[in-house]
Each structure stands twice: as C-alpha cells, then as structure tokens.
C-alpha positions as CSV (number, residue, x, y, z in Angstrom):
1,X,153.9,35.5,131.9
2,X,154.7,35.0,128.2
3,X,157.2,32.4,128.4
4,X,154.5,30.4,130.6
5,X,151.7,30.6,128.0
6,X,153.9,29.4,125.0
7,X,155.0,26.2,127.1
8,X,151.8,25.5,128.1
9,X,150.9,25.9,124.0
10,X,154.1,23.6,122.9
11,X,152.6,21.3,125.7
12,X,148.7,21.5,124.4
13,X,150.2,20.4,120.9
14,X,152.6,18.1,121.8
15,X,149.3,16.0,123.4
16,X,147.4,16.5,120.6
17,X,150.1,15.4,118.3
18,X,150.4,12.2,120.0
19,X,146.4,11.5,120.5
20,X,146.1,12.1,116.8
21,X,148.7,9.3,115.9
22,X,147.1,7.1,118.6
23,X,144.4,5.9,115.3
24,X,140.5,5.9,116.0
25,X,138.7,4.3,118.7
26,X,135.2,3.3,119.5
27,X,133.0,3.8,116.6
28,X,135.5,5.0,114.4
29,X,137.4,2.2,114.8
30,X,137.2,-0.6,111.5
31,X,135.4,-3.8,112.1
32,X,138.0,-5.9,111.4
33,X,140.6,-3.8,114.3
34,X,137.2,-4.2,116.6
35,X,137.0,-8.0,116.0
36,X,140.6,-8.3,116.5
37,X,141.0,-6.9,119.5
38,X,137.0,-8.8,121.1
39,X,139.4,-12.0,120.6
40,X,141.1,-12.6,124.4
41,X,144.0,-14.9,122.7
42,X,145.6,-11.8,119.8
43,X,145.0,-8.8,122.7
44,X,147.1,-11.0,125.1
45,X,149.2,-12.0,122.1
46,X,149.6,-8.4,121.2
47,X,150.6,-6.6,125.0
48,X,152.7,-9.6,125.4
49,X,154.8,-9.0,122.1
50,X,154.6,-4.9,123.0
51,X,155.8,-6.0,126.3
52,X,158.8,-8.3,124.9
53,X,160.0,-5.2,122.4
54,X,160.3,-2.7,125.3
55,X,161.5,-5.0,128.2
56,X,163.6,-7.6,126.0
57,X,161.4,-10.3,128.0
58,X,163.2,-13.9,127.3
59,X,160.9,-17.3,126.1
60,X,160.0,-18.2,129.0
61,X,159.2,-14.6,130.6
62,X,157.2,-14.2,127.3
63,X,154.9,-17.4,128.3
64,X,154.2,-16.5,131.7
65,X,153.3,-12.7,130.8
66,X,151.0,-14.5,128.2
67,X,149.1,-17.0,130.3
68,X,148.9,-13.3,132.5
69,X,147.5,-11.2,130.0
70,X,145.5,-14.3,128.3
71,X,143.9,-14.7,132.0
72,X,142.8,-11.2,132.4
73,X,141.9,-10.8,128.9
74,X,139.3,-13.7,129.2
75,X,138.0,-12.6,132.5
76,X,137.5,-9.0,131.2
77,X,135.3,-10.4,128.1
78,X,133.1,-12.6,130.3
79,X,132.5,-9.6,132.3
80,X,131.9,-7.3,129.3
81,X,129.7,-10.3,127.9
82,X,127.6,-10.6,131.5
83,X,127.1,-6.7,131.4
84,X,126.3,-6.4,127.6
85,X,123.2,-9.2,128.5
86,X,122.3,-7.8,132.0
87,X,122.0,-4.3,130.0
88,X,119.9,-6.0,127.4
89,X,117.0,-7.4,129.8
90,X,117.2,-3.6,131.7
91,X,116.5,-2.3,128.1
92,X,113.4,-4.9,127.2
93,X,112.3,-4.7,130.6
94,X,112.2,-0.5,130.5
95,X,110.6,-1.0,126.9
96,X,108.1,-3.6,128.5
97,X,107.1,-0.8,131.5
98,X,106.8,2.0,129.1
99,X,104.3,0.5,127.0
100,X,102.4,-0.2,130.0
101,X,102.4,3.1,131.3
102,X,101.4,4.5,127.6
103,X,98.8,2.2,127.7
104,X,97.4,3.0,130.8
105,X,97.5,7.0,129.6
106,X,95.6,6.1,126.4
107,X,92.9,4.4,128.3
108,X,92.2,7.9,130.4
109,X,92.3,9.8,127.3
110,X,89.2,10.4,124.9
111,X,89.8,10.0,120.9
112,X,91.4,13.0,120.4
113,X,93.7,13.3,123.1
114,X,94.7,10.3,122.3
115,X,95.8,11.4,118.2
116,X,97.2,14.4,119.8
117,X,99.6,11.9,122.7
118,X,100.4,9.9,119.7
119,X,101.6,12.5,117.7
120,X,103.5,14.1,120.4
121,X,105.3,10.8,121.3
122,X,105.9,10.5,117.1
123,X,107.7,14.3,117.4
124,X,109.9,13.1,120.3
125,X,111.2,10.3,118.9
126,X,112.0,11.9,115.4
127,X,113.5,14.8,118.0
128,X,115.5,11.6,119.8
129,X,116.7,10.0,116.3
130,X,117.8,13.5,114.9
131,X,119.8,14.1,117.6
132,X,121.4,10.5,118.0
133,X,121.7,10.7,113.5
134,X,124.1,13.9,115.0
135,X,126.6,12.1,116.4
136,X,127.2,10.1,113.3
137,X,126.3,13.1,111.1
138,X,129.8,14.6,108.9
139,X,127.3,17.7,109.6
140,X,127.5,17.1,113.2
141,X,128.5,20.6,114.1
142,X,125.4,22.3,111.7
143,X,122.7,20.4,113.5
144,X,123.8,21.2,117.3
145,X,123.7,25.3,116.2
146,X,121.1,24.9,114.7
147,X,119.6,23.1,118.2
148,X,121.2,25.7,120.0
149,X,119.7,28.9,118.3
150,X,123.1,29.3,116.1
151,X,122.6,30.9,113.0
152,X,126.4,30.2,111.9
153,X,129.8,31.5,112.7
154,X,128.4,34.8,112.7
155,X,126.7,34.4,116.1
156,X,123.7,34.2,117.8
157,X,119.9,35.2,116.6
C-alpha cells in the first residue's frame, strides 16, 4: 500500500512539473504570443517545424504537411471568427431583452419600488463585478474565502 501511494505521489509530481514547464495559457499568455498564435500561417509553420524536427521530414514532406496544417488552421480561424460574431449577436440580443424586461417591470412599480428595484439591480451588478474581478485578482483566494464565509486559514466562522 505504501509503495502504491509513493508511486502515485511521484507520478503526480511529474505531471505537475511537465504542466508547469508548458508555459502560460489563456489569459496569462502575453499579447504578442497570443497574436502570433492567432495567425494561421505562423501556427501552421510552428506545427510543421515541430513535426519536421521530431519525424525528420524531407523538404517535400515538409511542404505537404505545411499545406495540410495551413488548411486546417485557416478553417479553424474562420470557425472561431464566426463563433465570436455569433456570440456578440447573442449578447446584444440578451441585453436588449433584459432592457425590455426591466422597462416593463418598472412600468408596473410605484416610484418608491422603482428606486428600490434600481438599487437592488445595482447591488447585484456590483456583486457580479466583484466575482468577475476576483478571477484575475492576485488576492483571489482571500476574496473567495470571504465569499464562502471563511475567516482565513484558521477555519470557519
């Protein structure tokens, strides 16, 4: 049993080490690197050179593999742009529906209720902004603990 636990611990540490050496991805990636990866030609070139190095491809093979990679990267680029445009349209539609709904609700409320409704809406917006900002905040763990009701490393309230 102890051997199994030791093997699992070693394997886990190895996997974490490999992942740490891959470099930042997503929001942590530098804007220059992100722009470079967005270019289909550059992406195809990088993938082809990696394959050529590992598989020792001939010049003819490199050209054919590059053409395949470029075709695939261009298709994916077009799909991503279409998806982005679709998401923007959906977002605009949702915002318009929400404004319409709020206008209908406000028409039903008294002036005092309207004020309170707007106040509650602003509070909810502030909460959501805090949560969104917590994702990129260096003190993210502290914010999450506060939200969960923890007072810190000592435990719960």
